[in-house]
C-alpha positions as CSV (number, residue, x, y, z in Angstrom):
1,M,0.3,0.0,0.0
2,D,1.5,3.7,-0.8
3,Y,0.6,5.9,2.1
4,G,1.5,8.8,0.3
5,L,4.3,9.7,2.6
6,R,7.3,9.9,0.3
7,E,9.3,13.1,1.1
8,R,6.2,14.2,3.5
9,V,8.1,16.1,6.7
10,V,6.6,14.0,9.6
11,L,7.4,15.7,13.2
12,I,6.4,13.2,16.0
13,T,6.7,14.7,19.7
14,G,8.4,12.4,22.0
15,G,9.9,10.2,19.0
16,A,12.9,9.6,21.0
17,R,11.8,5.9,21.9
18,G,8.3,4.0,22.6
19,I,5.3,4.4,20.6
20,G,6.9,7.5,18.9
21,F,10.1,5.8,17.7
22,E,8.4,2.7,16.5
23,A,6.1,5.4,14.3
24,A,8.6,7.1,13.2
25,R,10.3,3.6,12.1
26,L,7.3,3.1,9.8
27,F,7.3,6.9,8.3
28,A,10.8,6.4,7.3
29,A,10.2,2.9,5.3
30,E,7.8,5.3,3.6
31,G,10.7,7.6,2.5
32,A,9.0,10.4,4.9
33,K,11.4,12.7,6.4
34,L,11.6,12.8,10.2
35,A,12.2,15.4,12.9
36,L,12.4,13.8,16.5
37,A,12.1,15.8,19.2
38,D,12.3,15.0,22.8
39,I,12.9,17.1,26.3
40,N,16.3,14.6,26.2
41,V,18.0,16.3,23.1
42,A,20.8,13.3,23.3
43,A,18.0,10.9,23.2
44,A,16.6,12.6,20.3
45,D,19.9,12.9,18.5
46,A,21.0,9.2,19.2
47,A,17.1,7.8,18.2
48,A,17.4,10.4,14.8
49,G,21.0,8.7,14.2
50,R,19.3,5.2,14.2
51,L,17.4,6.3,11.7
52,I,19.8,8.0,9.5
53,D,21.7,4.4,9.8
54,L,18.6,3.1,8.1
55,G,19.0,5.8,4.9
56,A,16.4,7.9,6.4
57,K,16.6,11.7,6.5
58,A,16.6,12.6,9.7
59,I,16.8,15.1,12.7
60,G,16.9,15.4,16.5
61,I,15.5,17.9,18.2
62,G,15.9,18.9,22.2
63,A,12.7,20.8,23.2
64,D,10.0,21.2,26.0
65,I,6.9,21.2,24.4
66,T,5.3,22.7,27.5
67,S,6.8,26.2,26.4
68,S,5.2,27.7,23.6
69,A,8.8,29.9,22.3
70,Q,10.4,26.3,22.6
71,C,7.7,24.9,20.2
72,A,8.3,27.8,18.1
73,E,11.6,27.2,17.9
74,M,11.1,23.5,17.2
75,L,9.1,24.0,14.2
76,A,11.6,26.8,12.5
77,R,14.1,23.8,13.0
78,V,12.0,21.7,11.4
79,E,11.5,23.6,8.3
80,D,14.8,24.8,8.1
81,G,16.2,21.3,8.2
82,L,13.7,19.4,6.4
83,G,11.5,21.6,4.2
84,P,7.6,22.0,5.4
85,L,5.5,20.4,7.8
86,S,3.2,18.2,6.3
87,V,2.1,15.7,9.5
88,V,2.2,16.1,13.2
89,V,2.5,13.1,16.0
90,N,1.8,14.3,19.2
91,S,3.0,11.2,21.6
92,A,4.9,13.1,24.6
93,A,4.0,11.9,28.0
94,V,4.9,11.5,31.2
95,L,2.8,9.2,33.3
96,D,2.8,8.8,37.3
97,D,1.5,5.8,39.5
98,K,-0.3,7.2,42.2
99,T,-3.8,7.4,43.8
100,F,-5.4,10.9,43.3
101,L,-5.6,11.5,47.2
102,E,-1.9,10.3,47.5
103,S,-1.2,12.8,44.5
104,S,0.1,16.2,44.6
105,P,-1.0,19.7,42.8
106,A,2.5,19.7,41.6
107,D,2.0,16.3,40.5
108,W,-1.0,17.1,38.5
109,K,0.6,20.1,36.9
110,R,3.1,18.2,35.5
111,T,1.0,15.8,33.6
112,V,-1.3,18.7,32.3
113,D,1.3,21.1,31.0
114,V,2.8,17.3,29.2
115,C,0.0,15.7,28.3
116,L,-2.5,18.2,27.4
117,Y,-0.8,22.1,27.5
118,G,1.7,20.3,25.4
119,A,-0.7,18.7,22.5
120,M,-2.1,22.7,22.5
121,N,1.3,24.6,21.9
122,V,2.7,21.7,19.5
123,L,-1.2,22.3,17.2
124,H,-1.3,26.2,18.1
125,T,2.7,26.5,16.6
126,A,1.8,23.8,13.5
127,L,-1.4,24.2,12.5
128,P,-1.2,28.0,10.8
129,G,1.0,26.3,8.1
130,M,-0.7,23.5,7.0
131,V,-3.6,25.3,6.8
132,E,-2.0,27.6,4.6
133,R,-0.8,24.9,2.5
134,K,-4.5,23.2,2.5
135,F,-2.3,20.2,3.8
136,G,-1.9,18.5,7.4
137,R,-2.2,15.5,9.1
138,V,-2.5,15.5,13.0
139,V,-2.3,12.5,15.1
140,C,-2.4,12.6,19.2
141,M,-2.3,9.6,21.4
142,A,-4.4,9.8,24.1
143,S,-5.5,6.2,26.3
144,D,-8.6,3.9,26.7
145,S,-8.4,5.5,30.9
146,A,-9.4,8.9,29.5
147,K,-13.3,7.1,28.0
148,L,-13.4,4.6,31.2
149,G,-11.1,6.4,33.8
150,Q,-8.4,4.5,35.9
151,A,-7.7,4.0,39.1
152,R,-3.9,5.7,40.1
153,L,-4.1,7.4,36.5
154,S,-6.9,9.7,37.3
155,Y,-4.8,13.1,36.5
156,Y,-3.3,11.4,33.5
157,A,-6.7,9.7,32.2
158,A,-8.2,14.1,33.0
159,A,-5.5,15.2,30.6
160,K,-5.9,12.5,27.8
161,A,-9.9,13.4,28.1
162,G,-9.0,17.2,27.4
163,V,-6.8,16.0,24.6
164,I,-9.5,14.0,23.1
165,A,-12.0,16.9,23.4
166,L,-9.6,19.2,21.9
167,V,-8.7,16.9,18.5
168,K,-12.6,16.8,18.2
169,S,-13.3,20.8,18.3
170,V,-9.7,22.2,16.4
171,A,-11.0,19.2,13.8
172,Q,-14.4,20.8,13.1
173,E,-12.2,24.4,12.6
174,V,-9.8,23.4,10.1
175,G,-11.2,20.4,8.0
176,G,-11.7,22.9,5.1
177,A,-8.3,23.6,4.8
178,G,-7.6,19.9,4.5
179,V,-6.5,19.4,7.4
180,T,-7.0,16.4,9.6
181,L,-6.6,15.6,13.4
182,N,-7.4,12.3,14.8
183,V,-6.6,10.6,18.4
184,V,-5.1,6.8,18.2
185,S,-5.7,5.2,21.7
186,P,-4.2,2.6,23.0
187,G,-4.3,0.1,25.7
188,A,-1.5,-1.3,27.6
189,T,1.5,-1.1,25.2
190,N,4.7,-2.5,26.1
191,T,6.9,0.9,25.9
192,E,10.0,2.1,27.8
193,L,7.0,4.4,29.8
194,R,5.3,1.2,30.8
195,Q,8.6,-1.2,31.4
196,E,9.8,1.2,34.1
197,R,6.0,1.3,35.7
198,E,5.8,-2.2,35.6
199,A,9.2,-2.3,37.2
200,G,8.4,0.0,40.4
201,L,4.9,-2.3,40.4
202,R,7.2,-5.5,40.9
203,A,9.7,-4.1,43.1
204,S,6.8,-2.7,45.7
205,M,4.1,-5.7,45.5
206,G,6.7,-8.4,45.5
207,E,7.2,-11.3,42.9
208,E,3.8,-13.5,43.6
209,K,1.7,-10.4,44.2
210,Y,2.8,-9.0,40.9
211,A,2.5,-12.2,38.7
212,R,-1.4,-12.7,39.6
213,R,-1.2,-8.8,38.5
214,V,0.2,-9.4,35.3
215,R,-2.6,-12.7,35.1
216,S,-5.4,-10.0,35.9
217,V,-4.4,-7.7,33.2
218,L,-3.9,-10.5,30.4
219,K,-7.5,-11.5,31.1
220,M,-8.7,-8.1,30.1
221,Y,-7.5,-8.6,26.8
222,P,-9.4,-10.9,24.0
223,T,-6.6,-11.1,22.2
224,G,-4.4,-12.8,25.5
225,R,-1.5,-10.3,25.0
226,I,-0.9,-6.6,25.6
227,G,0.4,-4.5,22.7
228,E,3.5,-4.1,21.1
229,P,4.5,-0.3,20.1
230,K,4.0,-1.7,16.4
231,D,0.6,-2.4,16.8
232,I,-0.1,1.0,17.6
233,A,2.4,2.7,15.0
234,N,0.6,1.2,12.4
235,A,-2.8,2.9,13.0
236,I,-0.9,6.1,13.3
237,L,0.6,5.4,9.9
238,F,-2.8,4.7,8.5
239,L,-4.6,8.4,10.0
240,S,-1.5,10.1,8.7
241,S,-1.5,8.8,4.8
242,A,-3.2,10.2,2.0
243,S,-5.5,7.4,2.3
244,A,-7.0,8.8,5.3
245,G,-8.0,12.4,4.2
246,W,-11.9,11.7,5.2
247,V,-11.2,10.7,8.3
248,T,-11.1,13.4,11.0
249,G,-12.3,14.3,14.5
250,Q,-12.1,10.5,15.1
251,V,-10.7,8.3,18.3
252,L,-9.1,4.9,17.1
253,S,-9.2,2.3,19.9
254,V,-5.7,0.1,19.8
255,N,-6.7,-2.0,22.3
256,G,-6.6,-5.8,21.8
257,G,-10.3,-5.9,22.5
258,F,-10.0,-4.1,26.3
259,T,-12.7,-1.6,25.1
260,M,-14.8,-2.0,22.7
261,T,-17.1,1.3,22.4
């Protein structure tokens, strides 16, 4: 299938690892030019180097998406280095493992700043050029916790619910300019972020209790497994493609059947 992405310029926030980097690999295989943004500039540069080793054109950019000024600088670097931006994938996120009563306003602010305000900053920076050029694809990452709620992820779920509302609203405003915005909502996915969270749980719970937890989680997935980054990246690739031009304002759950709403 030709996704129509050859020579398209793609910016992926949180692109240094996990779902973001896996999506970058798929875009690169389609001939796209990649800008990988991450708050950790060394990680962004290293990830871009891995794509370059595969024959792709790629750059790494250090950026804190909670800063609108840094988002503007990020866009300038993308377009100076690669050309006009066609695709944005908002994959940057932070994640805590606390009950709401254990958390603090500082925890809420950090999560909302990255997961919601960060997405707002990136969209507010990137969309004007897309609207002017009459073409753009935006894919934001959410979470099934945003639709159902999830214990120990309350303020993360709240921020991601905000992302869904943001995408649906902005999609109505810019659709006439040939710009689409959609959400991919993963279930549990075997990313570095999840592995770090699970390692903390395993240490705090002990081996036996943690093993029971793993079995309990897997029972909630009709496919019998949690997701891999490529499962999610394939959906991102489609929604960014020429074939998805009539898909906008949608939330696509890629979750092994965990939810079916």
